[in-house]
C-alpha positions in Angstrom: 7.4 1.1 16.0 7.3 3.7 19.4 8.4 2.3 22.9 6.3 1.3 25.1 6.7 3.5 28.2 4.8 1.1 30.8 8.0 0.4 32.6 7.6 0.6 36.3 11.0 2.9 37.1 10.8 1.8 41.0 9.5 -1.6 40.5 13.4 -3.5 40.3 14.3 -1.9 43.5 14.8 -3.8 46.7 13.7 -1.4 49.3 17.2 -1.6 50.7 20.2 0.4 49.8 21.5 0.1 46.3 25.1 0.6 47.9 26.8 -0.4 50.7 29.5 1.1 52.7 31.8 -0.7 55.5 34.0 1.1 57.4 35.0 -1.0 60.1 38.3 -0.5 58.9 40.9 2.1 57.2 40.0 0.0 53.9 36.4 1.0 52.8 34.1 -1.7 51.5 31.8 -0.1 48.5 29.6 -3.2 47.6 26.6 -2.5 44.9 23.5 -4.2 46.0 21.0 -4.5 43.0 21.9 -8.8 43.2 18.3 -9.1 41.1 19.6 -6.9 38.5 23.0 -8.0 38.1 24.2 -4.9 39.9 23.2 -2.8 37.1 24.5 0.9 37.7 21.4 3.7 38.7 21.6 7.7 39.1 21.2 6.8 42.5 24.0 4.1 43.0 26.1 6.7 40.8 25.4 9.8 43.1 25.6 7.9 46.5 29.5 6.5 45.0 30.7 9.7 44.0 29.9 11.2 47.0 31.3 8.7 49.1 34.5 8.1 47.4 35.0 12.0 47.5 34.4 12.0 51.5 37.0 9.0 51.5 39.7 10.4 49.2 39.8 13.5 51.7 39.5 11.3 55.1 43.1 10.7 56.7 41.4 7.4 58.3 40.9 5.7 54.7 43.8 4.1 53.3 42.3 2.1 50.6 38.7 1.5 49.2 37.2 -1.8 47.9 35.0 -2.2 45.0 32.6 -5.2 44.1 29.4 -6.6 43.9 26.2 -8.6 45.8 25.9 -12.0 44.1 26.2 -13.4 40.6 27.3 -10.1 38.9 30.3 -7.3 39.6 28.2 -4.9 37.6 26.3 -6.0 34.2 26.1 -2.6 33.3 24.0 0.9 33.4 20.7 1.2 33.8 19.4 1.1 30.1 15.8 0.8 30.8 15.6 3.9 33.1 17.6 5.9 30.8 15.3 4.9 28.2 12.1 6.1 29.9 13.3 9.3 31.5 14.4 10.3 27.8 11.3 9.3 26.5 9.4 10.5 28.9 10.8 13.8 29.1 13.5 15.5 27.2 16.7 14.1 25.5 19.4 16.1 27.7 17.4 14.4 31.0 19.1 10.9 30.1 22.8 12.7 29.0 22.5 14.2 32.7 22.4 10.5 34.0 25.4 9.7 31.7 27.6 12.5 32.5 27.2 11.8 35.8 28.2 7.9 35.7 31.6 9.3 33.8 32.1 11.9 35.9 32.4 8.9 38.6 34.4 6.7 36.1 37.3 9.8 35.9 37.2 9.9 39.4 38.4 6.5 39.9 41.3 6.6 36.9 42.1 10.1 39.5 41.9 8.6 42.7 44.5 9.5 44.8 44.5 6.4 47.2 45.0 3.1 45.8 41.5 1.2 44.8 40.9 -3.2 44.8 37.6 -3.8 42.5 36.8 -7.7 43.1 35.6 -8.7 40.0 33.6 -11.8 41.0 30.8 -12.6 38.1 29.7 -10.9 35.1 31.5 -7.1 34.2 29.9 -5.7 31.3 29.3 -1.9 30.1 29.4 0.5 33.3 30.5 -2.3 35.4 33.4 -2.2 33.0 33.8 1.4 33.3 33.8 1.3 37.0 36.5 -1.7 37.1 38.6 -0.5 34.4 39.3 2.4 36.4 41.1 0.5 38.9 44.3 0.4 40.9 44.0 -3.4 40.9 41.3 -5.4 38.7 41.4 -8.6 40.3 39.1 -11.5 38.6 38.1 -14.7 39.1 37.2 -18.1 37.4 33.7 -16.9 37.5 34.4 -13.8 36.2 32.7 -13.1 32.5 33.2 -9.7 30.6 32.2 -8.1 27.7 31.0 -5.0 25.7 28.3 -6.0 23.7 26.4 -2.2 23.3 26.2 -2.4 19.4 24.2 -5.0 19.8 21.9 -2.3 21.1 22.3 0.6 18.9 24.5 2.3 21.1 29.0 1.7 21.1 31.0 0.9 24.1 31.7 3.8 25.7 32.5 4.8 30.0 36.3 4.7 28.9 36.3 2.1 26.4 37.4 3.8 24.1 40.7 4.0 25.7 40.9 0.4 27.7 40.1 -1.3 24.8 42.4 0.4 22.4 45.7 0.0 24.6 45.0 -3.8 24.1 47.5 -5.7 21.8 47.2 -5.2 18.3 43.7 -5.5 17.1 41.9 -7.2 19.7 40.1 -4.2 21.1 38.9 -3.6 18.2 37.2 -7.2 17.9 35.9 -7.4 21.2 34.1 -3.7 20.6 32.8 -4.9 17.3 31.5 -8.4 18.0 30.5 -7.8 21.5 32.6 -11.1 22.1 33.2 -12.5 25.9 36.4 -12.9 28.1 36.8 -15.1 31.0 38.8 -14.2 34.0 41.9 -15.7 32.4 41.7 -13.9 29.4 41.6 -11.0 30.7 44.1 -11.4 32.4 46.6 -12.2 29.8 44.9 -9.3 27.4 45.8 -6.9 30.3 41.9 -5.9 31.1 43.2 -7.5 34.6 45.7 -7.3 37.5 45.4 -10.5 39.2 43.4 -13.8 38.9 42.3 -15.1 42.2 40.0 -18.5 43.1 36.9 -17.2 44.1 36.9 -19.3 46.9 40.1 -17.4 48.3 38.5 -14.1 48.1 37.2 -14.5 51.6 40.4 -14.6 52.7 41.9 -11.9 50.2 39.1 -9.5 51.9 40.1 -10.9 56.0 44.1 -10.3 54.8 43.5 -7.0 53.1 41.5 -5.5 55.7 43.6 -5.7 59.0 46.8 -4.8 57.6 45.0 -1.7 56.1 47.9 -1.2 53.4 48.0 2.5 52.5 50.9 2.0 49.9 49.8 0.3 46.2 53.5 -1.4 46.4 52.0 -3.4 50.1 48.8 -4.0 48.4 50.4 -5.7 45.1 52.6 -7.9 47.5 49.8 -9.0 49.2 47.4 -9.6 46.0 50.5 -11.4 44.7 50.3 -14.0 47.3 46.8 -15.1 46.6 47.0 -14.6 42.8 47.0 -17.8 40.1 48.1 -17.4 36.6 45.4 -19.9 35.1 46.3 -21.6 31.6 44.2 -20.6 28.8 41.7 -22.9 27.3 43.0 -24.8 24.4 40.3 -22.8 22.0 40.6 -19.7 23.4 40.1 -16.8 21.2 44.0 -15.0 22.6 45.6 -18.2 20.5 43.7 -16.7 17.6 45.8 -13.1 17.9 47.5 -13.3 14.6 44.1 -13.8 12.9 42.4 -11.0 14.9 44.5 -8.8 14.1 44.4 -9.4 10.2 41.2 -9.2 10.0 40.2 -6.7 12.7 43.2 -4.1 11.9 41.4 -3.1 8.6 40.6 0.4 7.9 36.9 0.1 7.0 34.0 -1.9 8.7 33.1 -3.1 5.5 36.7 -4.5 5.5 36.8 -5.5 8.4 33.5 -7.6 7.9 34.3 -9.5 4.8 37.5 -10.4 6.4 36.5 -13.0 8.7 34.1 -14.3 5.4 37.6 -14.7 3.9 39.3 -17.0 6.3 35.8 -19.4 6.6 35.8 -19.5 2.7 40.1 -20.0 2.7 40.9 -22.0 5.4 37.2 -23.2 7.0 34.8 -22.2 9.6 35.5 -22.3 13.3 33.6 -21.2 15.7 34.8 -17.8 17.1 35.1 -16.3 13.2 31.6 -17.4 12.9 30.2 -16.0 16.0 32.1 -12.8 14.9 30.2 -12.5 11.7 27.1 -13.1 13.3 27.2 -11.1 16.0 28.2 -8.5 13.7 25.3 -9.2 11.0 23.1 -9.0 13.9 24.4 -5.5 15.6 23.4 -2.0 14.3 25.7 -1.3 10.9 25.9 2.4 12.2 26.9 1.3 15.6 29.7 -0.8 14.2 30.8 2.3 12.2 31.0 4.9 15.4 32.8 1.9 17.4 35.3 1.6 15.1 35.9 5.0 14.9 35.8 5.8 18.5 38.6 3.0 19.2 40.8 3.7 16.8 40.1 7.8 17.6 41.3 6.8 21.3 44.6 5.7 20.5 45.8 9.2 20.2 43.7 10.4 23.2 44.1 10.4 27.3 41.2 9.2 28.8 40.1 12.8 29.5 39.5 13.4 25.8 38.3 10.1 25.0 35.1 10.2 27.8 34.4 13.8 26.0 34.2 12.4 22.7 32.0 9.5 24.1 29.8 12.1 25.7 29.2 13.8 22.8 28.5 10.8 20.8 26.5 9.9 23.3 24.1 13.1 23.3 23.5 12.6 19.2 22.5 8.9 20.3 19.6 10.1 22.8 19.1 13.2 20.7 18.4 10.8 18.1 18.4 13.4 15.1 21.3 11.3 12.7 19.0 8.4 13.6 17.1 6.0 16.2 18.8 3.0 16.5 19.4 3.1 20.1 15.4 2.9 20.8 15.1 0.6 17.8 17.4 -1.6 19.6 16.5 -1.1 23.1 12.9 -1.9 22.2 13.7 -5.2 20.4 16.4 -6.4 23.0 14.7 -4.7 26.2 11.2 -3.9 25.9 9.5 -6.2 23.3 12.3 -8.4 23.2 11.3 -9.7 19.9 15.2 -9.5 19.2 13.5 -8.2 15.8 15.6 -4.6 15.1 14.9 -2.7 12.3 18.0 -0.5 12.0 18.2 2.9 9.8 20.1 2.6 7.7 19.9 -1.3 7.6 23.0 -1.8 5.7 26.4 -0.2 6.0 27.1 1.0 2.3 24.1 3.2 3.1 26.3 4.9 5.7 28.5 7.4 4.6 31.9 8.6 6.4 29.7 12.4 7.1 26.6 10.9 8.9 29.8 9.3 11.2 31.3 12.4 11.5 27.6 14.0 12.8 28.6 11.8 15.9 31.8 13.4 17.0 30.7 16.5 16.6 30.2 19.0 19.0 26.7 20.2 19.4 27.4 23.6 20.3 25.3 26.4 17.9 23.3 23.3 17.3 20.8 22.7 20.4 20.8 25.2 23.1 20.0 22.6 25.4 23.7 21.0 25.1 26.4 21.3 27.8 29.6 19.7 27.3 30.8 17.3 29.9 32.8 19.1 32.7 35.2 17.1 34.5 36.1 18.0 37.7 40.2 19.4 37.7 42.1 17.1 40.1 44.3 19.4 42.8 47.8 17.4 42.5 46.8 15.0 39.3 47.7 16.3 36.2 45.0 15.6 33.5 47.5 13.0 31.4 47.9 10.6 34.4 44.5 9.5 34.2 45.1 5.5 34.6 43.7 3.9 31.6 
């Protein structure tokens, strides 16, 4: 079924600026300002952020960047609906330009020469994780909810996820990527996705303390954050208390084996909510996306951030080009447009997806499509490429 392109690209805008910049001290506050859309990241927002952050980096009056979102979300991801509509209304490469800009922004944050403090109070998913995970300090609260649910719409965890998820303990990154499971702020701190946990009600005090001091060093900011930080106890039912089982299941070499492992766990040891949830999520996801995702995470363990972003960009170009399959368009139709939740994946089963098909997503389009341009990340002066944070 074809996507219905009746979506109004301007209907979601509020008329005001999508990003706010407060410049009253040497700490520059950068505030994502689409609260009704959970601060989902648009091309315009990425452009503004890139331009301002480059300006701040070279401004000697700026000592630190504070990044946060208005409303109940930090950022719930990229504006997928706009990417889909742009692609369907024009050429597949139009959507990749939006995506390439976002990856460039993520890379700038990862290699930024001044401290960046991300205050992640609320939902953070997809593109929002791409922004916050690159910050020097990643502050979460009891309101924070993290997830990378891309496989549910025929996509894959990207924006550097092949790096920051692959660095998590054991096979926890594979678990999060393949199931789209959610973590709270305490769990993010425990597994290493966050650097500090601060109670939401204390964030205004933290901001006030941070700005007048005008800290210019990581050590000064770290000491200040430590004054406000808490070490919350993990819930008894936290998924991090099941790491041994997760490692046993999600470290398997193939998606088919990973898929069968939780099912065998249920048969042998009884059902637990998290296992049943994992199986249910993987069953409803795009089989192709599951295989792409596993390869991407495993590949990320041997690559630096630049290489991870490059291979993610290549995958995304194949996805938008739609020459291997069109699961992303079908998943978006079923979830975001028609909202019938009845995606018809092609192929519909894991066993129908050979390794050769998965490999195509990681293959350069050089010589295959004249409209393809590889990802060109900026060479950062005074910053070796291997020093990207994640």
